[in-house]
C-alpha positions as CSV (number, residue, x, y, z in Angstrom):
1,M,-19.9,-34.1,-43.2
2,E,-16.9,-36.1,-43.1
3,D,-16.9,-39.6,-41.4
4,V,-15.4,-39.5,-38.0
5,T,-14.6,-42.5,-35.9
6,L,-15.2,-43.2,-32.4
7,T,-11.4,-43.0,-31.9
8,Q,-11.0,-39.6,-33.8
9,L,-13.9,-38.4,-31.6
10,F,-12.6,-39.3,-28.5
11,A,-8.9,-38.0,-29.6
12,R,-10.5,-34.6,-30.6
13,M,-12.4,-34.5,-27.2
14,D,-9.0,-35.4,-25.5
15,A,-7.5,-32.5,-26.8
16,H,-10.2,-30.2,-25.8
17,L,-10.2,-31.5,-22.5
18,A,-6.5,-30.6,-22.5
19,R,-6.6,-27.4,-23.7
20,Q,-9.5,-26.8,-21.1
21,D,-7.1,-28.1,-18.3
22,V,-4.3,-25.7,-19.3
23,Y,-6.8,-22.8,-19.3
24,L,-8.4,-23.9,-15.8
25,A,-4.9,-24.0,-14.6
26,E,-3.8,-20.5,-15.5
27,V,-7.1,-19.1,-14.1
28,T,-6.5,-20.9,-10.9
29,A,-3.2,-19.6,-10.6
30,T,-4.4,-16.2,-11.1
31,L,-7.2,-16.1,-8.9
32,R,-4.7,-17.8,-6.1
33,E,-2.2,-14.7,-7.0
34,Q,-5.3,-12.3,-6.4
35,N,-6.3,-14.1,-3.2
36,A,-2.8,-13.5,-1.9
37,M,-3.1,-10.0,-2.8
38,M,-6.4,-9.4,-1.5
39,Q,-5.2,-11.2,1.7
40,A,-2.1,-8.7,1.9
41,T,-4.4,-6.0,1.2
42,A,-6.8,-6.5,4.1
43,Q,-4.1,-6.9,6.5
44,M,-2.6,-3.7,5.4
45,L,-6.5,-2.1,5.6
46,A,-6.8,-3.6,9.3
47,T,-3.2,-2.5,10.3
48,T,-4.3,1.1,9.4
49,A,-7.7,1.0,10.9
50,Q,-5.8,0.0,14.3
51,E,-3.6,2.9,13.8
52,V,-6.5,5.5,13.0
53,A,-8.3,4.0,16.1
54,V,-5.3,5.0,18.1
55,I,-4.7,8.7,16.5
56,H,-8.8,9.3,17.0
57,A,-8.5,8.1,20.6
58,E,-5.4,10.4,21.1
59,A,-7.1,13.6,19.4
60,S,-10.2,12.8,21.5
61,L,-8.6,12.9,24.9
62,Q,-6.5,16.1,23.1
63,H,-9.8,17.5,22.2
64,A,-11.4,17.1,25.7
65,A,-8.3,18.5,27.3
66,T,-8.5,21.5,25.5
67,M,-12.2,22.0,25.6
68,Q,-11.8,21.6,29.5
69,A,-9.0,24.3,29.5
70,F,-11.3,26.6,27.4
71,E,-14.0,26.4,29.8
72,A,-11.7,27.0,32.8
73,L,-10.3,30.2,30.7
74,I,-14.1,31.3,30.1
75,D,-14.9,30.7,33.7
76,R,-12.0,33.0,34.4
77,L,-12.7,35.5,32.7
78,E,-16.2,35.6,33.5
79,G,-15.2,35.7,36.9
80,R,-16.8,32.2,37.8
81,G,-13.9,30.9,38.6
82,G,-12.5,30.0,42.1
83,D,-9.2,32.6,41.5
84,A,-11.2,35.6,40.9
């Protein structure tokens, strides 16, 4: 094994740590980008959920009105209505 001075060992370690700093900076940047995309996606999903809730509420009201009209028609056809 070659003889390594303490100065050389520290220089190697500094170089290794510098490479690790670069790598970790890249990982951090990637994670920040992914976080931003996930926040945007979460906002879009929340907006979509609100829109779906409104559509569902409107459809439920329409369904209730249709069922009421359908029941009134059945009652009229069966002679149970007040008009017969």
